[in-house]
C-alpha positions as CSV (number, residue, x, y, z in Angstrom):
1,M,9.8,46.1,-89.8
2,F,12.0,45.0,-93.1
3,S,8.5,43.6,-94.2
4,K,8.2,45.9,-97.3
5,S,12.0,45.6,-97.7
6,A,13.1,42.0,-97.5
7,R,13.3,42.0,-101.4
8,W,16.4,44.8,-101.1
9,Y,18.0,44.2,-97.7
10,D,21.1,42.4,-99.0
11,A,21.8,44.6,-101.4
12,L,21.4,47.6,-99.0
13,Y,23.3,46.1,-96.2
14,S,26.2,44.8,-98.6
15,F,28.5,47.2,-97.0
16,K,28.5,44.4,-93.8
17,D,31.5,42.4,-93.8
18,Y,29.7,39.0,-92.8
19,Q,32.4,37.3,-93.4
20,E,34.7,39.2,-90.7
21,E,32.0,39.1,-88.5
22,S,31.6,35.0,-88.7
23,G,35.3,34.5,-88.0
24,K,34.9,36.5,-84.8
25,I,31.9,35.1,-83.7
26,I,33.6,31.2,-84.4
27,N,36.6,32.9,-82.7
28,L,34.4,33.7,-79.6
29,I,32.9,30.1,-79.5
30,K,36.3,28.7,-80.1
31,K,37.2,30.4,-77.3
32,E,34.2,30.1,-74.9
33,H,32.6,26.4,-76.0
34,P,35.1,24.6,-78.1
35,G,33.1,21.2,-78.0
36,A,30.4,23.5,-79.6
37,K,28.4,21.7,-82.7
38,T,24.9,23.3,-82.9
39,I,24.3,27.3,-83.3
40,L,20.5,28.4,-83.9
41,D,20.5,32.5,-85.3
42,I,17.7,34.2,-83.9
43,A,16.4,37.2,-85.5
44,C,19.0,35.3,-88.2
45,G,17.8,38.0,-91.1
46,T,18.6,36.9,-94.9
47,A,21.3,34.1,-93.4
48,E,24.3,35.9,-94.3
49,H,26.1,35.1,-91.1
50,D,24.9,31.9,-90.8
51,R,26.8,31.2,-94.7
52,Y,29.9,31.2,-92.8
53,L,28.9,29.8,-89.5
54,A,27.4,26.3,-91.4
55,K,31.0,25.6,-92.8
56,K,31.8,24.8,-89.2
57,Y,28.7,24.1,-87.2
58,H,25.2,22.9,-88.3
59,V,23.0,26.0,-87.7
60,D,19.0,26.6,-87.5
61,G,17.7,30.4,-87.4
62,L,14.5,32.3,-87.2
63,D,13.0,35.3,-87.9
64,I,10.0,37.5,-87.3
65,H,9.8,37.5,-91.5
66,S,8.2,34.8,-94.0
67,E,10.7,36.1,-96.7
68,F,13.8,36.1,-94.5
69,V,13.0,32.8,-93.9
70,E,12.6,31.9,-97.3
71,L,15.8,33.5,-98.6
72,S,17.8,31.9,-95.2
73,S,16.6,28.3,-96.3
74,Q,17.8,28.6,-99.7
75,K,21.7,30.0,-98.7
76,N,21.3,27.2,-96.0
77,P,19.4,24.1,-97.2
78,A,21.3,22.1,-94.3
79,G,20.0,23.8,-91.5
80,R,15.9,24.5,-90.5
81,Y,14.5,27.7,-90.5
82,F,11.3,28.6,-88.5
83,L,9.1,32.0,-88.3
84,A,8.5,33.2,-85.3
85,D,9.1,35.6,-82.7
86,M,11.8,36.1,-80.6
87,R,10.0,36.8,-77.6
88,D,8.0,33.5,-77.6
89,F,8.8,30.3,-79.3
90,S,9.0,26.8,-78.5
91,L,11.2,24.8,-81.4
92,G,11.4,21.2,-79.2
93,K,15.2,20.9,-79.1
94,T,18.3,23.0,-77.9
95,Y,21.3,24.3,-79.2
96,D,24.9,24.5,-77.9
97,V,25.1,28.7,-78.8
98,V,21.7,31.0,-78.9
99,L,22.8,33.9,-80.9
100,C,20.8,36.9,-81.8
101,L,23.2,39.4,-83.9
102,F,23.0,42.9,-85.5
103,S,21.2,44.7,-82.4
104,S,17.9,42.5,-82.9
105,I,17.4,42.5,-79.4
106,G,16.4,45.9,-80.0
107,Y,13.4,45.2,-81.5
108,V,11.8,43.9,-78.4
109,K,11.1,47.4,-77.1
110,T,11.3,47.1,-73.3
111,L,13.1,45.6,-70.8
112,R,9.9,43.5,-69.5
113,N,10.4,41.5,-73.1
114,V,14.4,41.9,-72.9
115,V,13.9,38.8,-70.0
116,K,11.3,37.2,-71.5
117,T,13.1,36.8,-74.7
118,L,16.0,35.9,-73.2
119,R,14.1,33.0,-70.7
120,C,13.2,31.9,-74.2
121,F,16.6,31.8,-75.4
122,R,18.2,29.7,-72.3
123,N,15.4,27.5,-72.6
124,H,16.8,26.3,-75.9
125,L,20.2,26.3,-74.8
126,N,21.7,22.8,-73.8
127,Q,23.7,22.7,-70.6
128,G,27.1,24.4,-70.9
129,G,26.1,26.0,-73.7
130,I,26.5,30.1,-74.4
131,I,24.1,32.9,-75.8
132,V,25.7,35.5,-78.0
133,V,23.6,39.0,-78.2
134,E,24.9,42.1,-79.7
135,P,23.0,44.6,-78.2
136,W,21.5,48.1,-79.9
137,F,23.2,51.1,-78.7
138,T,22.6,52.9,-75.2
139,P,20.6,55.7,-74.3
140,K,23.9,57.1,-73.9
141,N,25.1,56.3,-77.2
142,W,22.2,57.3,-79.5
143,I,22.4,60.5,-80.9
144,T,19.2,62.4,-82.5
145,D,20.3,65.1,-83.6
146,M,22.6,63.3,-86.4
147,P,23.0,63.9,-90.2
148,I,20.2,62.1,-92.3
149,H,21.5,59.0,-93.0
150,M,21.3,56.8,-96.7
151,L,21.9,53.8,-97.9
152,T,22.0,52.9,-101.4
153,A,22.1,50.1,-104.1
154,D,22.8,49.8,-107.9
155,T,22.2,46.4,-109.0
156,P,21.3,45.3,-113.1
157,D,17.8,44.5,-112.1
158,F,17.1,47.6,-109.8
159,K,17.8,50.5,-108.1
160,V,17.7,51.7,-104.3
161,C,17.2,54.2,-102.1
162,R,16.8,54.8,-98.4
163,M,17.1,57.6,-96.1
164,N,16.2,58.6,-92.5
165,I,16.3,60.5,-89.4
166,S,17.1,59.2,-85.7
167,Q,14.4,60.1,-83.1
168,R,13.9,59.1,-79.9
169,K,10.3,58.6,-77.9
170,G,11.5,58.1,-74.2
171,S,13.2,54.6,-73.8
172,L,12.7,54.0,-77.8
173,S,14.8,55.0,-80.8
174,I,12.9,55.8,-83.4
175,L,13.9,55.1,-87.2
176,I,11.0,55.8,-90.2
177,F,13.0,54.5,-93.6
178,H,12.1,56.1,-96.9
179,Y,12.7,53.8,-100.0
180,L,12.2,55.0,-103.2
181,V,12.4,51.8,-105.4
182,G,13.2,51.5,-109.0
183,M,13.0,48.6,-111.3
184,D,10.7,47.6,-114.5
185,R,10.5,51.1,-115.4
186,E,8.4,52.2,-112.4
187,I,9.6,54.1,-109.3
188,V,8.7,53.0,-106.2
189,Y,8.0,54.9,-102.9
190,F,7.4,53.2,-99.3
191,T,8.1,54.1,-95.6
192,E,9.0,51.4,-92.6
193,R,8.9,52.3,-88.9
194,H,11.8,50.6,-86.8
195,E,11.1,51.3,-83.0
196,L,14.3,49.7,-80.8
197,G,14.7,49.9,-77.3
198,L,17.7,51.8,-75.6
199,F,19.0,49.6,-72.7
200,T,21.9,50.7,-70.8
201,V,24.7,48.0,-69.9
202,D,23.4,47.5,-66.5
203,Q,20.3,47.0,-67.3
204,M,20.6,44.4,-70.1
205,T,22.9,42.6,-67.5
206,N,20.4,42.8,-65.0
207,A,17.7,41.5,-67.9
208,F,19.9,38.4,-67.8
209,Q,20.5,37.7,-64.4
210,E,16.7,37.9,-64.4
211,A,16.4,35.4,-66.7
212,G,18.8,33.0,-64.8
213,L,21.6,33.7,-66.6
214,Q,25.1,34.8,-65.9
215,V,26.6,37.3,-68.3
216,S,29.6,39.0,-69.6
217,Y,30.3,42.3,-71.8
218,G,32.9,43.3,-74.3
219,P,32.6,47.0,-75.1
220,E,33.7,46.1,-78.4
221,G,31.8,43.5,-79.8
222,L,31.8,42.5,-83.6
223,T,31.2,46.2,-84.8
224,G,31.3,48.1,-82.0
225,R,28.5,48.0,-80.4
226,G,29.5,45.5,-77.4
227,L,28.4,41.8,-77.3
228,Y,27.2,40.1,-74.3
229,V,28.0,36.4,-73.9
230,A,25.9,34.1,-71.0
231,R,25.7,30.8,-69.7
232,L,23.6,29.4,-67.0
233,F,24.0,29.4,-63.6
């Protein structure tokens, strides 16, 4: 996944309005669970959301990349960050809100893993708490003939360009990211392969129910990709 590119992640995603998205999350929490005090941010990335959420809540997080865990700990020193796989982890504590944003749930790839992952989320949820999941694209919305996609960043310390085209194999979307990074008078090329499962709304809804959760779905969500909000039965 982002094991090779973690150093340049924030620069490449600088277009993303984390403050606005975090405001929407805070409003959602106030509506769905006004007494919430604690958040677990799963697949937290570099904790850009957490920088804003931590002004209102105590926020811990976890990610599968050690570089992201280190960066997150620096951005939100009041929280604890764990190196863990979202499909199978046990932190020994529970939270009022469990978040999984920016389509990270797609990385578990299969519906069987979605159920396993959601059960793990449920095991870390306080009674009366909520689980908030921002999904990846559905099979219908995944377009494989779109033009080459490109992100760039130009800073005083480095320049980076990332390009990819969209692919699909069965229920998997496949992204081969091609990077060019220029720094220290050197240009480096490398690739990363990202595979994310494509699940319908019905499939995701059934997965939540199989995991012992009641769920509602909104098609717009934070960024137009939809949003699931789940509770214990």
